[in-house]
N, C-alpha and C positions, 0 to 999 in steps of 0.2 A: 253453392249448397248442394250437397249430394242428394239424389233422389230418395235414398232410404230415410234420410233426416227429414226431408220434406214430408213424406208420407206419414212418419211418426208424428211430426207437428200437426198435420191435418187431423190425424186421429185424436190427438190431445184436444185440439180446438173444437172438434165436433162433440167430444165428451164434455168439455167445459161449457159449450153452448147448450147441451142437454141439461146440465145442472142449473145453469143461470136462467135460461130463456124458456123453459118448460114449467108448466104448473102441475103436471101429472107426476105423482110420486114414482111410479114405475119407470117413466122416462127419465127421471133424475137418478135412479139406481142404475139404469143402463148407461147413462153419461158417466157415472162414477166408475162403472166397470171398464168403459173405454179409456179413461184416464189411467186407470191401473194397468190396462193392457199396453198403453203407450209407454208408460214408465218401464215396465218389464222388458218390452222390445228394445227400448233404447239402451238399458243397461246390458242386455245380452249382446246387442250389436257392438257397443263400445268395448265391452269386455273381450269380444272375439277378434278385435283389430290387433291385438297384441301378438297373435301367432295363429298357427294353423294346425299344430301338432297337439294330440291329446296328452294330458299329463299323466302318463302311465309309468309306474316304477320300472326301472330297468331301461327305459328308453331315453336317450340323451338327445337333446335338441335345443336350439337356440330360440326356436319360434313356438314356444309352448303357450297354449291358451291358459289364461288365468281362470282357475275354477271357482274363485271366490264370488265374482258377480253372478255366476249361474247359480250357486248355492243360495246366495241372498235372494235371488229372483224366485226360486222354488218356495222360499219362506214367504215372499211377498204374494205369490199366487195363492198359497194356503190361507194367508191372512185375508186377501181379497174375497175368497170364497166364503170365509166365515162372516165377513162384514156384509156381503151380499145376502146371505141366508138371514142374518139378523135384521137387515133393512127390509127384506121382503116379509118376514114375519111381523115387523112393526107396521108395515103397509097394510097387510091383511087385517091386523087388528084395528087400524084406523078405518079401514073400509067397513068393517063390521059395526064400528061405533057410529060412523057418520054417513055410510052408505055412498061414499065417493072416494075416488083417488085424487081428485082435484083439491090443491092446497087452499084456494080461496074459499071453496064450499066447506072444507073441514074447519077453516078459520071461522067462518060465518056461524056454523053450527055450535062451535065452542063458545063464541061470544054470546050467541043467543041463549045458551043454556045458563050462563052466568048472570 
């Protein structure tokens, strides 16, 4: 396994651990961002393996980089920022309602009110 893929896998697993293993909502949001970053880096890395030349009009070459994965990843970055902003807004609202970012405390507060 190449070093780049190993580092991307580690980044993905750390993000996954942040989502699954932590009770703090902010840490879960950071884990989600790390998974998004790992996916973006993986797509860009694999998309750049097809060539080394820029796809510029008038320039002929056999080793042209495919621009589609890069364009898709720009879209993924924008969507990731929007999801992060929404998740942080919801986390702030939950904090104002419950007084905590801890999921267990929020759950207890909701169950005690009902």
